[in-house]
C-alpha positions as CSV (number, residue, x, y, z in Angstrom):
1,X,67.2,90.0,58.6
2,X,65.0,89.2,61.6
3,X,63.4,91.2,64.3
4,X,64.4,90.6,68.0
5,X,61.0,88.9,68.5
6,X,61.6,86.4,65.7
7,X,65.0,85.7,67.2
8,X,63.3,84.7,70.5
9,X,61.4,81.8,68.8
10,X,62.7,78.3,69.2
11,X,64.8,76.8,66.4
12,X,62.6,75.2,63.8
13,X,63.7,71.6,64.2
14,X,61.8,70.1,61.3
15,X,64.1,71.4,58.5
16,X,66.4,68.4,58.8
17,X,63.4,66.0,58.6
18,X,62.0,67.8,55.6
19,X,65.4,67.6,53.9
20,X,65.7,63.9,54.6
21,X,62.2,63.3,53.5
22,X,62.8,65.0,50.1
23,X,66.1,63.1,49.7
24,X,64.4,59.8,50.4
25,X,61.6,60.6,48.0
26,X,64.0,61.6,45.2
27,X,65.8,58.3,45.5
28,X,62.6,56.7,44.3
29,X,61.6,55.1,47.6
30,X,58.1,55.4,49.1
31,X,57.6,57.9,51.9
32,X,54.9,57.1,54.4
33,X,54.2,60.5,55.9
34,X,52.7,60.3,59.4
35,X,54.2,63.6,60.3
36,X,51.7,66.4,59.6
37,X,48.2,66.5,60.9
38,X,46.5,67.5,57.7
39,X,43.3,65.5,57.0
40,X,43.3,63.5,53.8
41,X,39.6,62.7,53.6
42,X,38.6,65.4,51.2
43,X,35.8,67.9,51.4
44,X,32.4,66.4,52.4
45,X,30.0,66.6,49.5
46,X,27.5,68.5,51.6
47,X,30.0,71.3,52.1
48,X,31.2,71.4,48.6
49,X,27.6,71.6,47.2
50,X,26.9,74.4,49.7
51,X,30.0,76.3,48.7
52,X,29.2,76.0,44.9
53,X,25.8,77.4,45.6
54,X,27.1,80.3,47.7
55,X,29.8,81.3,45.2
56,X,27.1,82.7,42.8
57,X,25.9,85.3,45.4
58,X,27.3,88.7,44.7
59,X,27.4,89.8,48.4
60,X,30.0,87.2,49.2
61,X,32.5,88.9,46.8
62,X,32.8,92.0,49.0
63,X,34.3,92.5,52.4
64,X,32.6,90.1,54.9
65,X,31.2,91.2,58.3
66,X,34.0,91.6,60.9
67,X,32.3,89.4,63.5
68,X,31.0,86.9,61.0
69,X,28.0,86.4,58.8
70,X,24.7,86.5,60.8
71,X,23.8,83.1,59.2
72,X,26.9,81.4,60.5
73,X,26.7,83.1,63.9
74,X,23.1,81.8,64.1
75,X,24.3,78.3,63.2
76,X,26.9,78.4,65.9
77,X,24.4,79.6,68.4
78,X,22.1,76.7,67.4
79,X,24.9,74.2,67.7
80,X,25.9,75.5,71.1
81,X,22.3,75.1,72.3
82,X,21.6,71.7,70.7
83,X,24.9,70.1,71.7
84,X,25.7,71.8,75.0
85,X,22.6,73.5,76.2
86,X,24.1,77.0,76.1
87,X,22.1,80.0,74.9
88,X,24.8,82.3,73.4
89,X,24.5,86.0,72.7
90,X,26.0,87.5,69.5
91,X,28.7,89.3,71.5
92,X,29.9,85.9,72.8
93,X,30.8,84.6,69.3
94,X,33.3,85.5,66.7
95,X,34.2,83.9,63.3
96,X,37.9,83.3,62.8
97,X,40.3,82.4,60.1
98,X,40.8,78.9,61.6
99,X,41.9,78.6,65.2
100,X,45.6,79.2,64.5
101,X,44.9,82.8,63.5
102,X,42.9,83.4,66.6
103,X,45.7,81.9,68.8
104,X,48.2,84.2,67.1
105,X,46.1,87.3,67.6
106,X,44.7,86.7,71.0
107,X,47.7,87.7,73.2
108,X,48.0,90.9,71.2
109,X,44.5,91.8,72.2
110,X,44.6,91.0,76.0
111,X,48.3,90.9,77.1
112,X,50.6,93.8,77.7
113,X,54.4,93.6,77.1
114,X,56.1,92.2,80.3
115,X,53.0,90.2,81.3
116,X,53.2,86.5,81.6
117,X,51.4,83.8,79.5
118,X,51.1,80.3,80.9
119,X,52.0,77.9,78.1
120,X,51.8,74.1,78.3
121,X,55.0,72.0,77.7
122,X,54.7,70.0,75.4
123,X,52.3,71.9,73.2
124,X,51.4,73.3,69.8
125,X,54.3,75.8,69.2
126,X,52.0,78.7,68.2
127,X,51.0,79.3,71.9
128,X,54.5,80.2,72.7
129,X,55.2,82.2,69.5
130,X,51.9,84.2,69.9
131,X,53.0,85.3,73.4
132,X,56.5,86.3,72.2
133,X,55.0,88.4,69.4
134,X,52.9,90.2,72.1
135,X,56.0,91.0,74.1
136,X,55.0,88.7,77.0
137,X,57.1,86.3,79.0
138,X,56.3,82.6,78.8
139,X,55.9,80.5,81.9
140,X,56.1,76.8,80.8
141,X,53.5,74.6,82.5
142,X,54.7,70.9,82.6
143,X,52.4,68.3,81.2
144,X,53.6,64.9,82.3
145,X,52.5,61.4,81.5
146,X,52.2,60.7,85.3
147,X,49.5,63.4,85.6
148,X,47.6,62.5,82.5
149,X,49.2,65.4,80.6
150,X,47.2,67.8,82.7
151,X,48.6,70.8,84.6
152,X,49.5,70.3,88.3
153,X,47.4,73.2,89.6
154,X,48.5,72.7,93.2
155,X,52.1,73.2,92.1
156,X,51.1,76.2,89.9
157,X,49.4,77.9,92.9
158,X,52.8,77.9,94.6
159,X,54.9,78.8,91.6
160,X,52.8,81.1,89.4
161,X,54.7,84.4,88.6
162,X,53.3,87.8,89.3
163,X,51.9,89.4,86.2
164,X,50.3,86.2,84.9
165,X,47.6,87.3,82.5
166,X,46.6,84.4,80.2
167,X,46.6,80.6,80.3
168,X,46.5,78.3,77.3
169,X,44.9,74.9,77.5
170,X,44.4,72.5,74.5
171,X,41.9,69.6,75.0
172,X,41.6,67.3,73.3
173,X,45.4,67.7,73.2
174,X,48.0,68.0,70.5
175,X,50.4,66.3,70.6
176,X,49.5,63.9,73.5
177,X,45.8,63.2,72.6
178,X,44.9,63.6,76.3
179,X,41.3,64.7,77.1
180,X,39.8,66.8,79.8
181,X,36.4,66.2,81.3
182,X,34.1,68.4,83.3
183,X,35.9,68.1,86.6
184,X,39.3,69.0,85.2
185,X,37.9,72.1,83.4
186,X,36.3,73.2,86.7
187,X,39.7,72.8,88.4
188,X,41.2,75.1,85.7
189,X,38.4,77.6,86.0
190,X,38.9,77.8,89.8
191,X,42.6,78.3,89.4
192,X,42.2,81.1,86.9
193,X,39.5,82.8,89.1
194,X,41.9,82.8,92.1
195,X,44.7,84.4,90.1
196,X,42.6,86.7,87.7
197,X,43.8,85.0,84.6
198,X,42.1,84.7,81.3
199,X,41.5,81.1,80.4
200,X,41.9,79.8,76.9
201,X,41.0,76.4,75.5
202,X,42.0,75.4,72.0
203,X,39.3,72.9,71.1
204,X,40.3,72.3,67.5
205,X,40.0,68.5,67.9
206,X,36.8,68.5,69.9
207,X,34.9,66.5,67.2
208,X,37.7,63.9,66.6
209,X,36.7,61.6,69.5
210,X,36.1,57.9,69.7
211,X,34.5,56.2,72.8
212,X,33.1,59.4,74.3
213,X,32.2,62.9,73.2
214,X,34.6,65.6,74.5
215,X,33.4,68.1,77.1
216,X,33.8,71.8,76.1
217,X,35.0,74.5,78.4
218,X,32.6,77.3,77.5
219,X,29.4,76.2,79.3
220,X,31.3,75.8,82.5
221,X,33.4,79.0,82.2
222,X,30.4,81.0,81.1
223,X,28.5,79.9,84.2
224,X,31.4,80.7,86.5
225,X,31.6,84.2,85.1
226,X,35.3,84.3,84.4
227,X,37.0,85.9,81.4
228,X,37.6,83.1,79.0
229,X,37.7,82.1,75.3
230,X,37.4,78.7,73.6
231,X,38.6,78.3,70.0
232,X,37.0,75.9,67.5
233,X,38.1,74.9,64.0
234,X,36.1,73.6,61.1
235,X,39.5,72.3,59.7
236,X,39.3,69.1,61.7
237,X,35.6,69.0,62.3
238,X,34.8,69.0,58.6
239,X,38.2,68.0,57.2
240,X,38.7,71.3,55.4
241,X,42.0,72.7,56.6
242,X,42.5,74.7,53.4
243,X,39.3,76.6,53.9
244,X,40.7,78.5,56.9
245,X,37.5,79.0,59.0
246,X,36.8,78.5,62.7
247,X,35.0,80.3,65.5
248,X,35.5,81.5,69.0
249,X,33.1,81.4,72.0
250,X,34.0,83.5,75.0
251,X,33.1,86.2,77.5
252,X,32.0,89.3,75.7
253,X,35.0,91.4,76.9
254,X,37.6,88.9,75.5
255,X,35.7,88.4,72.3
256,X,35.5,92.2,71.8
257,X,39.2,92.6,72.3
258,X,40.0,89.9,69.8
259,X,37.6,91.3,67.3
260,X,39.2,94.7,67.6
261,X,42.7,93.3,66.9
262,X,41.3,91.3,64.0
263,X,39.5,94.4,62.5
264,X,42.9,96.1,62.3
265,X,44.8,93.1,60.9
266,X,42.5,91.0,58.7
267,X,39.3,91.3,56.7
268,X,37.5,88.1,57.8
269,X,36.6,84.8,56.2
270,X,35.3,84.6,52.6
271,X,31.5,84.8,52.9
272,X,30.7,81.9,50.6
273,X,32.8,79.6,52.9
274,X,30.9,81.0,56.0
275,X,27.6,80.2,54.4
276,X,28.6,76.7,53.4
277,X,30.0,75.7,56.9
278,X,27.0,77.4,58.6
279,X,24.5,75.3,56.6
280,X,26.5,72.1,57.3
281,X,26.8,72.8,61.0
282,X,23.0,72.9,61.2
283,X,21.9,70.3,58.7
284,X,24.7,67.7,58.5
285,X,26.9,68.1,61.6
286,X,26.3,64.7,63.1
287,X,26.4,62.9,59.8
288,X,29.7,64.4,58.6
289,X,31.5,64.1,61.9
290,X,30.3,60.5,62.3
291,X,31.7,59.5,59.0
292,X,35.1,61.2,59.7
293,X,35.4,59.6,63.2
294,X,34.6,56.2,61.7
295,X,37.6,56.4,59.3
296,X,40.0,57.6,62.0
297,X,38.8,55.0,64.4
298,X,39.6,52.2,62.0
299,X,43.1,53.7,61.4
300,X,43.6,54.3,65.1
301,X,42.9,50.6,65.8
302,X,45.2,49.4,63.0
303,X,48.2,51.5,64.2
304,X,47.5,50.8,67.9
305,X,47.6,47.0,67.2
306,X,51.0,47.3,65.5
307,X,52.6,49.6,68.1
308,X,51.3,47.3,70.9
309,X,52.6,44.2,69.1
310,X,56.1,45.6,68.8
311,X,56.3,46.8,72.3
312,X,56.2,50.6,71.9
313,X,55.0,52.5,75.0
314,X,51.9,54.6,74.3
315,X,48.3,55.1,75.2
316,X,45.5,54.4,72.7
317,X,44.1,57.9,71.8
318,X,40.7,58.7,73.0
319,X,40.6,61.7,70.8
320,X,42.5,63.5,68.0
321,X,44.3,61.8,65.1
322,X,47.6,61.6,66.9
323,X,49.6,58.9,68.7
324,X,52.1,60.1,71.3
325,X,54.7,57.4,71.6
326,X,57.8,57.0,73.8
327,X,61.1,56.5,71.9
328,X,62.7,53.2,72.8
329,X,64.9,53.7,75.8
330,X,64.0,57.4,75.8
331,X,66.3,57.9,72.8
332,X,66.7,61.4,71.5
333,X,63.6,62.2,69.5
334,X,65.3,63.8,66.6
335,X,67.8,61.0,66.3
336,X,65.0,58.4,66.4
337,X,62.9,60.2,63.8
338,X,65.9,60.6,61.5
339,X,66.7,56.9,61.8
340,X,63.0,55.9,61.3
341,X,62.8,57.9,58.1
342,X,66.1,56.7,56.7
343,X,65.5,53.0,57.5
344,X,61.7,52.7,56.9
345,X,60.5,55.7,55.0
346,X,58.2,56.7,57.8
347,X,57.9,60.4,58.6
348,X,57.2,61.1,62.3
349,X,57.4,64.3,64.3
350,X,60.1,64.5,67.0
351,X,58.6,65.3,70.4
352,X,61.2,68.0,71.0
353,X,59.5,70.1,68.4
354,X,56.6,70.6,70.9
355,X,58.9,71.7,73.8
356,X,61.5,70.4,76.1
357,X,59.1,68.0,77.8
358,X,58.4,66.5,74.5
359,X,61.9,65.0,74.4
360,X,61.8,61.2,74.5
361,X,58.6,61.0,72.5
362,X,57.5,61.1,68.9
363,X,54.1,61.8,67.3
364,X,52.4,59.9,64.5
365,X,49.4,61.2,62.6
366,X,46.8,59.0,61.0
367,X,45.7,61.6,58.4
368,X,46.9,59.5,55.5
369,X,45.1,56.7,53.7
370,X,44.3,53.6,55.6
371,X,46.6,51.3,53.6
372,X,49.5,53.7,54.3
373,X,48.7,53.5,58.0
374,X,48.7,49.7,57.8
375,X,52.0,49.6,56.0
376,X,53.6,52.1,58.4
377,X,52.5,49.9,61.3
378,X,54.1,46.8,59.7
379,X,57.4,48.7,59.1
380,X,57.3,50.1,62.7
381,X,57.1,46.5,63.9
382,X,60.2,45.5,61.9
383,X,62.1,48.6,62.9
384,X,61.4,48.0,66.6
385,X,62.5,44.5,66.4
386,X,65.6,45.8,64.7
């Protein structure tokens, strides 16, 4: 039994891959899972020690503050000032249950049924599903390799439908690993200002960068005075996906709307977790993120060398822990990933799972141990040579 809204969601295409993966594993063969983006590095000691200390405090075992603990909000404000020179007010911040929860709730708070949400294609599937649950129409914005996986705003100016209310961006990008600098964000801000659209950037991967730090949206959007929100996640920043904690920075009216929806649908993040991440954000941010980037950089270079050696078409990621790779001869992505698993044991994510414009690509994640990445690279070379 499904609601009409659930029936509008795209078919979940990973069921077959999961079935094949389980069958492969049960046969006694080694599965090299480069499919899911779930960090394997473990909880940094600084966070674990902070959580253990916070667990003993009685106040954390009652309902947490709806906006977030003052201590964590203070740490976010200090981070914003130290890293990006922005002096945030309390009403511009909100603690979230990771960024996925905020994405899911946001359209419910600012979009009316029948309005239109601009959703990138390819993209993280939750952008589209969140719009569907809000009763909105989705207008798919092509992200093409030729344009650096960035929206063509000149084309959008001509084609944007009436009733457009919200636009999702995601930089650094999943699945393509594309990055957006200051000039690109200014282009997006000016577009949204022309069309009175709320601008969203999902910045979950902002701290997984290699050669250069990533530029955030919020200082620029804040200065421009547009309605906006930028979503951050400690899941990737601190390698703690299971803790389910993140935060949003945005214009006060958008933050207020999201907080109102959340106050009706959830009860906030466990206070001990908030205390632990708040302390780490102030005292150990650079140290922890530096260690994490170092591991991923080594894995990135290993896998890039193997893909390059065997002739796959891809760009070396500047950010995130994903590789976005063309299937040979633009082969159907589901067929390619099925064959890759059956013949090599490597689990990859078919590009079609991220939207129609993901067809002809597959995604590899380096969130597994370094030797597994190395072995997967070796098998990819053999598989490509055929």
